[in-house]
PDB file of N, H, CA, C and O in Angstrom:
ATOM      1  N   MET A   1     -19.422   0.575   5.925  1.00  0.00           N
ATOM      2  CA  MET A   1     -18.666   0.060   6.603  1.00  0.00           C
ATOM      3  C   MET A   1     -17.332   0.011   5.771  1.00  0.00           C
ATOM      4  O   MET A   1     -16.194   0.263   6.165  1.00  0.00           O
ATOM      5  N   TRP A   2     -17.761  -0.382   4.508  1.00  0.00           N
ATOM      6  H   TRP A   2     -18.686  -0.588   4.188  1.00  0.00           H
ATOM      7  CA  TRP A   2     -16.628  -0.294   3.613  1.00  0.00           C
ATOM      8  C   TRP A   2     -16.013   0.939   3.821  1.00  0.00           C
ATOM      9  O   TRP A   2     -14.842   0.915   4.197  1.00  0.00           O
ATOM     10  N   LYS A   3     -16.585   2.050   3.647  1.00  0.00           N
ATOM     11  H   LYS A   3     -17.537   2.069   3.342  1.00  0.00           H
ATOM     12  CA  LYS A   3     -15.714   3.053   3.137  1.00  0.00           C
ATOM     13  C   LYS A   3     -14.731   3.429   4.399  1.00  0.00           C
ATOM     14  O   LYS A   3     -13.644   3.992   4.267  1.00  0.00           O
ATOM     15  N   LYS A   4     -15.286   3.034   5.594  1.00  0.00           N
ATOM     16  H   LYS A   4     -16.169   2.577   5.701  1.00  0.00           H
ATOM     17  CA  LYS A   4     -14.248   2.885   6.637  1.00  0.00           C
ATOM     18  C   LYS A   4     -13.294   2.151   6.600  1.00  0.00           C
ATOM     19  O   LYS A   4     -12.391   2.540   7.340  1.00  0.00           O
ATOM     20  N   ARG A   5     -13.090   1.277   6.079  1.00  0.00           N
ATOM     21  H   ARG A   5     -13.824   0.961   5.477  1.00  0.00           H
ATOM     22  CA  ARG A   5     -11.930   0.313   5.974  1.00  0.00           C
ATOM     23  C   ARG A   5     -10.937   1.055   5.079  1.00  0.00           C
ATOM     24  O   ARG A   5      -9.718   1.124   5.237  1.00  0.00           O
ATOM     25  N   VAL A   6     -11.768   1.661   3.999  1.00  0.00           N
ATOM     26  H   VAL A   6     -12.758   1.604   3.871  1.00  0.00           H
ATOM     27  CA  VAL A   6     -10.714   2.349   2.663  1.00  0.00           C
ATOM     28  C   VAL A   6      -9.987   3.560   3.487  1.00  0.00           C
ATOM     29  O   VAL A   6      -8.809   3.824   3.247  1.00  0.00           O
ATOM     30  N   ASP A   7     -10.680   4.236   4.400  1.00  0.00           N
ATOM     31  H   ASP A   7     -11.637   4.022   4.595  1.00  0.00           H
ATOM     32  CA  ASP A   7      -9.946   5.230   5.191  1.00  0.00           C
ATOM     33  C   ASP A   7      -8.909   4.749   6.100  1.00  0.00           C
ATOM     34  O   ASP A   7      -7.921   5.435   6.359  1.00  0.00           O
ATOM     35  N   GLU A   8      -9.095   3.660   6.559  1.00  0.00           N
ATOM     36  H   GLU A   8      -9.898   3.102   6.348  1.00  0.00           H
ATOM     37  CA  GLU A   8      -7.911   3.063   7.399  1.00  0.00           C
ATOM     38  C   GLU A   8      -6.699   2.587   6.254  1.00  0.00           C
ATOM     39  O   GLU A   8      -5.525   2.509   6.616  1.00  0.00           O
ATOM     40  N   PHE A   9      -6.994   2.368   5.247  1.00  0.00           N
ATOM     41  H   PHE A   9      -7.948   2.431   4.953  1.00  0.00           H
ATOM     42  CA  PHE A   9      -5.798   2.434   4.352  1.00  0.00           C
ATOM     43  C   PHE A   9      -5.243   3.747   4.236  1.00  0.00           C
ATOM     44  O   PHE A   9      -4.039   3.842   4.472  1.00  0.00           O
ATOM     45  N   HIS A  10      -5.826   4.701   3.946  1.00  0.00           N
ATOM     46  H   HIS A  10      -6.805   4.625   3.755  1.00  0.00           H
ATOM     47  CA  HIS A  10      -5.441   5.957   3.893  1.00  0.00           C
ATOM     48  C   HIS A  10      -4.682   6.371   4.885  1.00  0.00           C
ATOM     49  O   HIS A  10      -3.756   7.107   4.542  1.00  0.00           O
ATOM     50  N   LYS A  11      -4.797   6.091   6.201  1.00  0.00           N
ATOM     51  H   LYS A  11      -5.549   5.494   6.480  1.00  0.00           H
ATOM     52  CA  LYS A  11      -4.297   6.611   7.400  1.00  0.00           C
ATOM     53  C   LYS A  11      -2.588   5.676   7.321  1.00  0.00           C
ATOM     54  O   LYS A  11      -1.467   6.162   7.466  1.00  0.00           O
ATOM     55  N   ILE A  12      -3.035   4.017   7.003  1.00  0.00           N
ATOM     56  H   ILE A  12      -3.946   3.621   6.886  1.00  0.00           H
ATOM     57  CA  ILE A  12      -1.730   3.878   7.020  1.00  0.00           C
ATOM     58  C   ILE A  12      -1.063   3.920   6.374  1.00  0.00           C
ATOM     59  O   ILE A  12       0.098   3.856   6.777  1.00  0.00           O
ATOM     60  N   ILE A  13      -1.321   4.057   4.914  1.00  0.00           N
ATOM     61  H   ILE A  13      -2.264   4.109   4.587  1.00  0.00           H
ATOM     62  CA  ILE A  13      -0.749   5.245   4.009  1.00  0.00           C
ATOM     63  C   ILE A  13       0.287   6.201   4.149  1.00  0.00           C
ATOM     64  O   ILE A  13       1.440   6.260   3.719  1.00  0.00           O
ATOM     65  N   GLU A  14      -0.375   6.894   4.819  1.00  0.00           N
ATOM     66  H   GLU A  14      -1.311   6.847   5.168  1.00  0.00           H
ATOM     67  CA  GLU A  14       0.159   8.226   5.568  1.00  0.00           C
ATOM     68  C   GLU A  14       1.134   7.653   6.371  1.00  0.00           C
ATOM     69  O   GLU A  14       2.296   7.768   5.981  1.00  0.00           O
ATOM     70  N   GLU A  15       0.893   6.993   7.523  1.00  0.00           N
ATOM     71  H   GLU A  15      -0.051   6.899   7.840  1.00  0.00           H
ATOM     72  CA  GLU A  15       1.666   6.422   8.583  1.00  0.00           C
ATOM     73  C   GLU A  15       3.387   6.238   8.008  1.00  0.00           C
ATOM     74  O   GLU A  15       4.427   6.765   8.400  1.00  0.00           O
ATOM     75  N   HIS A  16       3.042   5.038   6.691  1.00  0.00           N
ATOM     76  H   HIS A  16       2.196   4.610   6.373  1.00  0.00           H
ATOM     77  CA  HIS A  16       4.227   5.020   6.274  1.00  0.00           C
ATOM     78  C   HIS A  16       4.875   6.166   5.508  1.00  0.00           C
ATOM     79  O   HIS A  16       6.016   6.514   5.813  1.00  0.00           O
ATOM     80  N   ARG A  17       4.220   6.758   4.549  1.00  0.00           N
ATOM     81  H   ARG A  17       3.293   6.476   4.301  1.00  0.00           H
ATOM     82  CA  ARG A  17       5.016   8.245   3.937  1.00  0.00           C
ATOM     83  C   ARG A  17       5.726   8.892   4.915  1.00  0.00           C
ATOM     84  O   ARG A  17       6.914   9.169   4.751  1.00  0.00           O
ATOM     85  N   LYS A  18       4.949   9.241   6.208  1.00  0.00           N
ATOM     86  H   LYS A  18       3.983   9.016   6.342  1.00  0.00           H
ATOM     87  CA  LYS A  18       5.347  10.227   7.313  1.00  0.00           C
ATOM     88  C   LYS A  18       6.708   9.371   7.543  1.00  0.00           C
ATOM     89  O   LYS A  18       7.672   9.947   7.038  1.00  0.00           O
ATOM     90  N   VAL A  19       6.996   8.279   8.107  1.00  0.00           N
ATOM     91  H   VAL A  19       6.213   7.812   8.518  1.00  0.00           H
ATOM     92  CA  VAL A  19       8.213   7.375   8.251  1.00  0.00           C
ATOM     93  C   VAL A  19       9.139   7.587   7.159  1.00  0.00           C
ATOM     94  O   VAL A  19      10.240   8.053   7.454  1.00  0.00           O
ATOM     95  N   MET A  20       8.907   7.351   6.067  1.00  0.00           N
ATOM     96  H   MET A  20       8.012   6.972   5.827  1.00  0.00           H
ATOM     97  CA  MET A  20       9.712   7.493   4.896  1.00  0.00           C
ATOM     98  C   MET A  20      10.215   9.113   4.879  1.00  0.00           C
ATOM     99  O   MET A  20      11.424   9.344   4.844  1.00  0.00           O
ATOM    100  N   ASN A  21       9.398  10.038   4.900  1.00  0.00           N
ATOM    101  H   ASN A  21       8.416   9.850   4.928  1.00  0.00           H
ATOM    102  CA  ASN A  21       9.822  11.180   4.931  1.00  0.00           C
ATOM    103  C   ASN A  21      10.817  11.858   6.090  1.00  0.00           C
ATOM    104  O   ASN A  21      11.515  12.871   6.032  1.00  0.00           O
ATOM    105  N   ASP A  22      10.627  11.004   7.040  1.00  0.00           N
ATOM    106  H   ASP A  22      10.060  10.182   7.087  1.00  0.00           H
ATOM    107  CA  ASP A  22      11.219  11.049   8.562  1.00  0.00           C
ATOM    108  C   ASP A  22      12.637  10.807   8.197  1.00  0.00           C
ATOM    109  O   ASP A  22      13.618  11.409   8.632  1.00  0.00           O
ATOM    110  N   GLN A  23      12.605   9.893   7.385  1.00  0.00           N
ATOM    111  H   GLN A  23      11.808   9.404   7.032  1.00  0.00           H
ATOM    112  CA  GLN A  23      14.254   8.982   7.409  1.00  0.00           C
ATOM    113  C   GLN A  23      15.027   9.850   6.386  1.00  0.00           C
ATOM    114  O   GLN A  23      16.240  10.047   6.457  1.00  0.00           O
ATOM    115  N   ASN A  24      14.185  10.368   5.394  1.00  0.00           N
ATOM    116  H   ASN A  24      13.199  10.208   5.337  1.00  0.00           H
ATOM    117  CA  ASN A  24      14.748  11.009   4.298  1.00  0.00           C
ATOM    118  C   ASN A  24      16.107  10.506   4.034  1.00  0.00           C
ATOM    119  O   ASN A  24      17.204  10.851   4.472  1.00  0.00           O
ATOM    120  N   GLY A  25      15.641   9.349   2.973  1.00  0.00           N
ATOM    121  H   GLY A  25      14.750   9.068   2.617  1.00  0.00           H
ATOM    122  CA  GLY A  25      16.502   8.489   2.447  1.00  0.00           C
ATOM    123  C   GLY A  25      18.063   8.065   3.246  1.00  0.00           C
ATOM    124  O   GLY A  25      19.155   7.809   2.738  1.00  0.00           O
ATOM    125  N   ASP A  26      17.669   8.114   4.565  1.00  0.00           N
ATOM    126  H   ASP A  26      16.782   8.321   4.977  1.00  0.00           H
ATOM    127  CA  ASP A  26      18.461   6.982   5.544  1.00  0.00           C
ATOM    128  C   ASP A  26      18.553   5.137   5.203  1.00  0.00           C
ATOM    129  O   ASP A  26      18.120   4.678   4.146  1.00  0.00           O
ATOM    130  N   GLU A  27      18.987   4.532   5.952  1.00  0.00           N
ATOM    131  H   GLU A  27      19.339   4.905   6.810  1.00  0.00           H
ATOM    132  CA  GLU A  27      18.804   3.290   6.184  1.00  0.00           C
ATOM    133  C   GLU A  27      17.611   3.113   6.063  1.00  0.00           C
ATOM    134  O   GLU A  27      16.975   3.938   6.720  1.00  0.00           O
ATOM    135  N   LYS A  28      16.852   2.239   5.390  1.00  0.00           N
ATOM    136  H   LYS A  28      17.369   1.568   4.857  1.00  0.00           H
ATOM    137  CA  LYS A  28      15.426   1.589   5.575  1.00  0.00           C
ATOM    138  C   LYS A  28      15.415   0.341   6.170  1.00  0.00           C
ATOM    139  O   LYS A  28      14.350  -0.141   6.554  1.00  0.00           O
ATOM    140  N   GLY A  29      16.414  -0.215   6.289  1.00  0.00           N
ATOM    141  H   GLY A  29      17.280   0.177   5.976  1.00  0.00           H
ATOM    142  CA  GLY A  29      16.086  -1.766   6.773  1.00  0.00           C
ATOM    143  C   GLY A  29      14.972  -2.537   5.885  1.00  0.00           C
ATOM    144  O   GLY A  29      14.791  -2.400   4.675  1.00  0.00           O
ATOM    145  N   GLU A  30      14.345  -3.290   6.686  1.00  0.00           N
ATOM    146  H   GLU A  30      14.492  -3.401   7.669  1.00  0.00           H
ATOM    147  CA  GLU A  30      13.195  -4.090   6.010  1.00  0.00           C
ATOM    148  C   GLU A  30      11.802  -2.953   5.488  1.00  0.00           C
ATOM    149  O   GLU A  30      11.443  -1.989   6.163  1.00  0.00           O
ATOM    150  N   MET A  31      11.287  -3.296   4.374  1.00  0.00           N
ATOM    151  H   MET A  31      11.579  -4.080   3.826  1.00  0.00           H
ATOM    152  CA  MET A  31      10.711  -2.623   4.116  1.00  0.00           C
ATOM    153  C   MET A  31       9.283  -3.192   3.923  1.00  0.00           C
ATOM    154  O   MET A  31       9.245  -4.197   3.214  1.00  0.00           O
ATOM    155  N   SER A  32       7.994  -2.708   4.459  1.00  0.00           N
ATOM    156  H   SER A  32       8.025  -1.891   5.035  1.00  0.00           H
ATOM    157  CA  SER A  32       6.785  -3.411   3.818  1.00  0.00           C
ATOM    158  C   SER A  32       6.261  -3.248   2.839  1.00  0.00           C
ATOM    159  O   SER A  32       6.678  -2.380   2.073  1.00  0.00           O
ATOM    160  N   PHE A  33       5.195  -4.003   2.533  1.00  0.00           N
ATOM    161  H   PHE A  33       4.855  -4.708   3.156  1.00  0.00           H
ATOM    162  CA  PHE A  33       4.201  -3.830   0.964  1.00  0.00           C
ATOM    163  C   PHE A  33       4.337  -2.418   1.003  1.00  0.00           C
ATOM    164  O   PHE A  33       5.149  -1.815   0.301  1.00  0.00           O
ATOM    165  N   VAL A  34       3.608  -1.909   1.757  1.00  0.00           N
ATOM    166  H   VAL A  34       2.949  -2.400   2.326  1.00  0.00           H
ATOM    167  CA  VAL A  34       3.369  -0.262   2.021  1.00  0.00           C
ATOM    168  C   VAL A  34       4.428   0.283   1.258  1.00  0.00           C
ATOM    169  O   VAL A  34       4.424   0.530   0.052  1.00  0.00           O
ATOM    170  N   ASP A  35       5.215   0.424   1.974  1.00  0.00           N
ATOM    171  H   ASP A  35       5.218   0.224   2.953  1.00  0.00           H
ATOM    172  CA  ASP A  35       6.956   0.848   1.809  1.00  0.00           C
ATOM    173  C   ASP A  35       7.097   0.974   0.267  1.00  0.00           C
ATOM    174  O   ASP A  35       6.997   1.983  -0.431  1.00  0.00           O
ATOM    175  N   ILE A  36       7.322  -0.142  -0.039  1.00  0.00           N
ATOM    176  H   ILE A  36       7.404  -0.962   0.528  1.00  0.00           H
ATOM    177  CA  ILE A  36       7.373  -0.585  -1.407  1.00  0.00           C
ATOM    178  C   ILE A  36       6.523   0.165  -2.750  1.00  0.00           C
ATOM    179  O   ILE A  36       6.898   0.801  -3.735  1.00  0.00           O
ATOM    180  N   LEU A  37       5.265  -0.247  -2.252  1.00  0.00           N
ATOM    181  H   LEU A  37       4.960  -0.763  -1.452  1.00  0.00           H
ATOM    182  CA  LEU A  37       4.218   0.797  -3.329  1.00  0.00           C
ATOM    183  C   LEU A  37       4.558   2.531  -3.224  1.00  0.00           C
ATOM    184  O   LEU A  37       4.432   3.293  -4.183  1.00  0.00           O
ATOM    185  N   LEU A  38       4.888   2.834  -2.217  1.00  0.00           N
ATOM    186  H   LEU A  38       4.990   2.215  -1.439  1.00  0.00           H
ATOM    187  CA  LEU A  38       5.224   3.983  -2.118  1.00  0.00           C
ATOM    188  C   LEU A  38       6.814   4.423  -2.662  1.00  0.00           C
ATOM    189  O   LEU A  38       7.117   5.606  -2.813  1.00  0.00           O
ATOM    190  N   SER A  39       7.564   3.540  -2.872  1.00  0.00           N
ATOM    191  H   SER A  39       7.318   2.579  -2.749  1.00  0.00           H
ATOM    192  CA  SER A  39       8.655   3.569  -3.447  1.00  0.00           C
ATOM    193  C   SER A  39       8.480   3.524  -5.170  1.00  0.00           C
ATOM    194  O   SER A  39       9.249   4.091  -5.947  1.00  0.00           O
ATOM    195  N   LEU A  40       7.617   2.939  -5.452  1.00  0.00           N
ATOM    196  H   LEU A  40       6.993   2.478  -4.821  1.00  0.00           H
ATOM    197  CA  LEU A  40       7.566   2.635  -6.704  1.00  0.00           C
ATOM    198  C   LEU A  40       7.104   3.624  -7.636  1.00  0.00           C
ATOM    199  O   LEU A  40       6.141   4.243  -7.183  1.00  0.00           O
ATOM    200  N   PRO A  41       7.601   4.124  -9.230  1.00  0.00           N
ATOM    201  CA  PRO A  41       7.106   5.031 -10.038  1.00  0.00           C
ATOM    202  C   PRO A  41       5.230   4.796 -10.349  1.00  0.00           C
ATOM    203  O   PRO A  41       4.521   3.806 -10.528  1.00  0.00           O
ATOM    204  N   GLY A  42       4.980   6.290 -10.285  1.00  0.00           N
ATOM    205  H   GLY A  42       5.555   7.095 -10.139  1.00  0.00           H
ATOM    206  CA  GLY A  42       3.881   5.970 -11.086  1.00  0.00           C
ATOM    207  C   GLY A  42       3.383   5.990 -12.498  1.00  0.00           C
ATOM    208  O   GLY A  42       4.158   5.868 -13.447  1.00  0.00           O
ATOM    209  N   GLU A  43       2.157   6.136 -12.630  1.00  0.00           N
ATOM    210  H   GLU A  43       1.528   6.236 -11.860  1.00  0.00           H
ATOM    211  CA  GLU A  43       1.914   6.257 -14.165  1.00  0.00           C
ATOM    212  C   GLU A  43       2.275   7.311 -14.878  1.00  0.00           C
ATOM    213  O   GLU A  43       2.698   8.327 -14.326  1.00  0.00           O
ATOM    214  N   ASP A  44       2.143   7.194 -16.304  1.00  0.00           N
ATOM    215  H   ASP A  44       1.799   6.369 -16.753  1.00  0.00           H
ATOM    216  CA  ASP A  44       2.271   8.714 -17.228  1.00  0.00           C
ATOM    217  C   ASP A  44       3.613   9.468 -16.501  1.00  0.00           C
ATOM    218  O   ASP A  44       3.536  10.695 -16.438  1.00  0.00           O
ATOM    219  N   GLY A  45       4.767   8.866 -15.978  1.00  0.00           N
ATOM    220  H   GLY A  45       4.830   7.870 -16.029  1.00  0.00           H
ATOM    221  CA  GLY A  45       5.872   9.775 -15.813  1.00  0.00           C
ATOM    222  C   GLY A  45       5.834  10.184 -14.439  1.00  0.00           C
ATOM    223  O   GLY A  45       6.818  10.767 -13.986  1.00  0.00           O
ATOM    224  N   LYS A  46       4.638   9.916 -13.566  1.00  0.00           N
ATOM    225  H   LYS A  46       3.838   9.442 -13.935  1.00  0.00           H
ATOM    226  CA  LYS A  46       4.680  10.831 -12.172  1.00  0.00           C
ATOM    227  C   LYS A  46       6.198  10.198 -11.404  1.00  0.00           C
ATOM    228  O   LYS A  46       6.839   9.180 -11.667  1.00  0.00           O
ATOM    229  N   GLU A  47       6.405  11.162 -10.479  1.00  0.00           N
ATOM    230  H   GLU A  47       5.885  11.989 -10.266  1.00  0.00           H
ATOM    231  CA  GLU A  47       7.727  10.260  -9.610  1.00  0.00           C
ATOM    232  C   GLU A  47       6.720   9.220  -8.860  1.00  0.00           C
ATOM    233  O   GLU A  47       7.142   8.076  -9.029  1.00  0.00           O
ATOM    234  N   HIS A  48       5.669   9.247  -8.180  1.00  0.00           N
ATOM    235  H   HIS A  48       5.327  10.177  -8.043  1.00  0.00           H
ATOM    236  CA  HIS A  48       5.153   8.395  -6.816  1.00  0.00           C
ATOM    237  C   HIS A  48       3.794   7.826  -7.497  1.00  0.00           C
ATOM    238  O   HIS A  48       3.039   8.616  -8.064  1.00  0.00           O
ATOM    239  N   MET A  49       3.569   6.781  -7.449  1.00  0.00           N
ATOM    240  H   MET A  49       4.183   6.138  -6.989  1.00  0.00           H
ATOM    241  CA  MET A  49       2.070   6.305  -7.332  1.00  0.00           C
ATOM    242  C   MET A  49       1.130   7.221  -6.362  1.00  0.00           C
ATOM    243  O   MET A  49       1.477   7.657  -5.264  1.00  0.00           O
ATOM    244  N   ASP A  50       0.025   7.398  -6.916  1.00  0.00           N
ATOM    245  H   ASP A  50      -0.257   7.044  -7.808  1.00  0.00           H
ATOM    246  CA  ASP A  50      -0.771   8.465  -5.624  1.00  0.00           C
ATOM    247  C   ASP A  50      -1.684   7.433  -5.174  1.00  0.00           C
ATOM    248  O   ASP A  50      -1.927   6.358  -5.724  1.00  0.00           O
ATOM    249  N   ASP A  51      -2.195   7.947  -4.003  1.00  0.00           N
ATOM    250  H   ASP A  51      -1.997   8.820  -3.556  1.00  0.00           H
ATOM    251  CA  ASP A  51      -3.059   6.960  -2.884  1.00  0.00           C
ATOM    252  C   ASP A  51      -4.102   6.020  -3.137  1.00  0.00           C
ATOM    253  O   ASP A  51      -4.390   5.015  -2.487  1.00  0.00           O
ATOM    254  N   VAL A  52      -4.734   6.572  -4.373  1.00  0.00           N
ATOM    255  H   VAL A  52      -4.500   7.388  -4.901  1.00  0.00           H
ATOM    256  CA  VAL A  52      -5.855   5.849  -4.864  1.00  0.00           C
ATOM    257  C   VAL A  52      -5.281   4.729  -5.721  1.00  0.00           C
ATOM    258  O   VAL A  52      -5.994   3.747  -5.925  1.00  0.00           O
ATOM    259  N   GLU A  53      -4.133   4.784  -6.210  1.00  0.00           N
ATOM    260  H   GLU A  53      -3.554   5.582  -6.045  1.00  0.00           H
ATOM    261  CA  GLU A  53      -3.422   3.762  -6.861  1.00  0.00           C
ATOM    262  C   GLU A  53      -2.644   2.371  -5.900  1.00  0.00           C
ATOM    263  O   GLU A  53      -2.324   1.203  -6.119  1.00  0.00           O
ATOM    264  N   ILE A  54      -2.602   3.265  -4.849  1.00  0.00           N
ATOM    265  H   ILE A  54      -2.861   4.214  -4.671  1.00  0.00           H
ATOM    266  CA  ILE A  54      -1.982   2.347  -3.731  1.00  0.00           C
ATOM    267  C   ILE A  54      -2.992   1.535  -3.183  1.00  0.00           C
ATOM    268  O   ILE A  54      -2.851   0.328  -2.983  1.00  0.00           O
ATOM    269  N   LYS A  55      -4.291   2.361  -2.871  1.00  0.00           N
ATOM    270  H   LYS A  55      -4.405   3.341  -3.034  1.00  0.00           H
ATOM    271  CA  LYS A  55      -5.084   1.808  -1.917  1.00  0.00           C
ATOM    272  C   LYS A  55      -5.559   0.463  -2.984  1.00  0.00           C
ATOM    273  O   LYS A  55      -5.628  -0.680  -2.532  1.00  0.00           O
ATOM    274  N   ALA A  56      -5.839   0.750  -4.307  1.00  0.00           N
ATOM    275  H   ALA A  56      -5.782   1.678  -4.674  1.00  0.00           H
ATOM    276  CA  ALA A  56      -6.418  -0.185  -5.007  1.00  0.00           C
ATOM    277  C   ALA A  56      -5.468  -1.507  -5.005  1.00  0.00           C
ATOM    278  O   ALA A  56      -5.853  -2.658  -4.797  1.00  0.00           O
ATOM    279  N   LEU A  57      -4.420  -1.172  -5.224  1.00  0.00           N
ATOM    280  H   LEU A  57      -4.108  -0.237  -5.392  1.00  0.00           H
ATOM    281  CA  LEU A  57      -3.411  -2.413  -5.076  1.00  0.00           C
ATOM    282  C   LEU A  57      -3.476  -3.162  -4.021  1.00  0.00           C
ATOM    283  O   LEU A  57      -3.506  -4.387  -4.137  1.00  0.00           O
ATOM    284  N   ILE A  58      -3.510  -2.524  -2.773  1.00  0.00           N
ATOM    285  H   ILE A  58      -3.485  -1.529  -2.679  1.00  0.00           H
ATOM    286  CA  ILE A  58      -3.830  -3.266  -1.779  1.00  0.00           C
ATOM    287  C   ILE A  58      -5.166  -4.028  -1.274  1.00  0.00           C
ATOM    288  O   ILE A  58      -5.273  -5.010  -0.539  1.00  0.00           O
ATOM    289  N   GLN A  59      -6.100  -3.279  -1.889  1.00  0.00           N
ATOM    290  H   GLN A  59      -6.013  -2.482  -2.487  1.00  0.00           H
ATOM    291  CA  GLN A  59      -7.156  -4.107  -2.163  1.00  0.00           C
ATOM    292  C   GLN A  59      -7.417  -5.243  -2.730  1.00  0.00           C
ATOM    293  O   GLN A  59      -8.104  -6.152  -2.264  1.00  0.00           O
ATOM    294  N   ASP A  60      -6.715  -5.196  -4.039  1.00  0.00           N
ATOM    295  H   ASP A  60      -6.157  -4.457  -4.418  1.00  0.00           H
ATOM    296  CA  ASP A  60      -6.469  -6.493  -4.786  1.00  0.00           C
ATOM    297  C   ASP A  60      -6.197  -7.633  -4.312  1.00  0.00           C
ATOM    298  O   ASP A  60      -6.715  -8.732  -4.508  1.00  0.00           O
ATOM    299  N   MET A  61      -4.765  -7.077  -3.231  1.00  0.00           N
ATOM    300  H   MET A  61      -4.344  -6.183  -3.071  1.00  0.00           H
ATOM    301  CA  MET A  61      -4.076  -8.164  -2.819  1.00  0.00           C
ATOM    302  C   MET A  61      -4.666  -8.641  -1.910  1.00  0.00           C
ATOM    303  O   MET A  61      -4.226  -9.752  -1.616  1.00  0.00           O
ATOM    304  N   ILE A  62      -5.616  -8.253  -1.212  1.00  0.00           N
ATOM    305  H   ILE A  62      -5.974  -7.350  -1.451  1.00  0.00           H
ATOM    306  CA  ILE A  62      -6.106  -8.585   0.064  1.00  0.00           C
ATOM    307  C   ILE A  62      -7.449  -9.654  -0.881  1.00  0.00           C
ATOM    308  O   ILE A  62      -7.731 -10.737  -0.370  1.00  0.00           O
ATOM    309  N   ALA A  63      -8.044  -9.308  -1.977  1.00  0.00           N
ATOM    310  H   ALA A  63      -7.815  -8.428  -2.392  1.00  0.00           H
ATOM    311  CA  ALA A  63      -9.072  -9.744  -2.333  1.00  0.00           C
ATOM    312  C   ALA A  63      -8.478 -11.316  -3.195  1.00  0.00           C
ATOM    313  O   ALA A  63      -9.048 -12.407  -3.212  1.00  0.00           O
ATOM    314  N   ALA A  64      -7.376 -10.988  -3.741  1.00  0.00           N
ATOM    315  H   ALA A  64      -6.913 -10.102  -3.728  1.00  0.00           H
ATOM    316  CA  ALA A  64      -6.338 -12.465  -4.358  1.00  0.00           C
ATOM    317  C   ALA A  64      -6.395 -12.803  -2.974  1.00  0.00           C
ATOM    318  O   ALA A  64      -7.530 -13.152  -2.649  1.00  0.00           O
ATOM    319  N   ALA A  65      -5.576 -12.821  -2.063  1.00  0.00           N
ATOM    320  H   ALA A  65      -4.654 -12.538  -2.328  1.00  0.00           H
ATOM    321  CA  ALA A  65      -5.412 -13.547  -1.025  1.00  0.00           C
ATOM    322  C   ALA A  65      -6.871 -14.361  -0.348  1.00  0.00           C
ATOM    323  O   ALA A  65      -6.992 -15.555  -0.076  1.00  0.00           O
ATOM    324  N   THR A  66      -7.586 -13.575  -0.243  1.00  0.00           N
ATOM    325  H   THR A  66      -7.488 -12.605  -0.464  1.00  0.00           H
ATOM    326  CA  THR A  66      -8.906 -14.170   0.365  1.00  0.00           C
ATOM    327  C   THR A  66      -9.561 -15.376  -0.749  1.00  0.00           C
ATOM    328  O   THR A  66     -10.077 -16.466  -0.499  1.00  0.00           O
ATOM    329  N   ASP A  67      -9.326 -14.749  -1.945  1.00  0.00           N
ATOM    330  H   ASP A  67      -8.907 -13.864  -2.148  1.00  0.00           H
ATOM    331  CA  ASP A  67     -10.089 -15.892  -2.784  1.00  0.00           C
ATOM    332  C   ASP A  67      -9.161 -17.400  -3.024  1.00  0.00           C
ATOM    333  O   ASP A  67      -9.623 -18.506  -3.307  1.00  0.00           O
ATOM    334  N   THR A  68      -8.037 -17.102  -2.855  1.00  0.00           N
ATOM    335  H   THR A  68      -7.661 -16.204  -2.625  1.00  0.00           H
ATOM    336  CA  THR A  68      -6.712 -18.018  -2.761  1.00  0.00           C
ATOM    337  C   THR A  68      -7.195 -19.168  -1.548  1.00  0.00           C
ATOM    338  O   THR A  68      -7.022 -20.381  -1.666  1.00  0.00           O
ATOM    339  N   LEU A  69      -7.882 -18.449  -0.286  1.00  0.00           N
ATOM    340  H   LEU A  69      -8.023 -17.464  -0.190  1.00  0.00           H
ATOM    341  CA  LEU A  69      -7.888 -18.945   0.736  1.00  0.00           C
ATOM    342  C   LEU A  69      -8.991 -20.173   0.675  1.00  0.00           C
ATOM    343  O   LEU A  69      -8.979 -21.356   1.014  1.00  0.00           O
ATOM    344  N   ALA A  70     -10.137 -19.110  -0.052  1.00  0.00           N
ATOM    345  H   ALA A  70     -10.147 -18.149  -0.328  1.00  0.00           H
ATOM    346  CA  ALA A  70     -11.411 -19.724  -0.114  1.00  0.00           C
ATOM    347  C   ALA A  70     -11.256 -21.129  -0.955  1.00  0.00           C
ATOM    348  O   ALA A  70     -11.741 -22.190  -0.562  1.00  0.00           O
ATOM    349  N   VAL A  71     -10.638 -21.004  -1.957  1.00  0.00           N
ATOM    350  H   VAL A  71     -10.244 -20.143  -2.277  1.00  0.00           H
ATOM    351  CA  VAL A  71     -10.557 -22.206  -3.028  1.00  0.00           C
ATOM    352  C   VAL A  71      -9.604 -23.189  -2.475  1.00  0.00           C
ATOM    353  O   VAL A  71      -9.813 -24.354  -2.813  1.00  0.00           O
ATOM    354  N   THR A  72      -8.510 -22.943  -1.626  1.00  0.00           N
ATOM    355  H   THR A  72      -8.340 -21.996  -1.352  1.00  0.00           H
ATOM    356  CA  THR A  72      -7.633 -23.949  -0.891  1.00  0.00           C
ATOM    357  C   THR A  72      -8.514 -24.613  -0.022  1.00  0.00           C
ATOM    358  O   THR A  72      -8.423 -25.826   0.168  1.00  0.00           O
ATOM    359  N   ASN A  73      -9.505 -23.788   0.611  1.00  0.00           N
ATOM    360  H   ASN A  73      -9.579 -22.802   0.457  1.00  0.00           H
ATOM    361  CA  ASN A  73     -10.273 -24.473   1.968  1.00  0.00           C
ATOM    362  C   ASN A  73     -11.196 -25.361   1.099  1.00  0.00           C
ATOM    363  O   ASN A  73     -11.794 -26.055   1.921  1.00  0.00           O
ATOM    364  N   GLU A  74     -11.462 -25.572   0.317  1.00  0.00           N
ATOM    365  H   GLU A  74     -10.976 -25.008  -0.351  1.00  0.00           H
ATOM    366  CA  GLU A  74     -12.889 -26.009  -0.237  1.00  0.00           C
ATOM    367  C   GLU A  74     -12.281 -27.525  -0.660  1.00  0.00           C
ATOM    368  O   GLU A  74     -13.018 -28.361  -1.183  1.00  0.00           O
TER     369      GLU A  74
END
């Protein structure tokens, strides 16, 4: 089940990447969290973060939010 959720992250990333490529530098308006991650430079001089890095950050954010909510509810 966890693998399926990770695959869903990949679909979301690809959808956002396609929209960004289709816009080709035009006005973007509001950017989502995924859009911002796609625009950030990667490590070691890479032009962009790769999908593994983006998925890891998304999972970290979800885990952090879940943990914060759990502690708040206690």
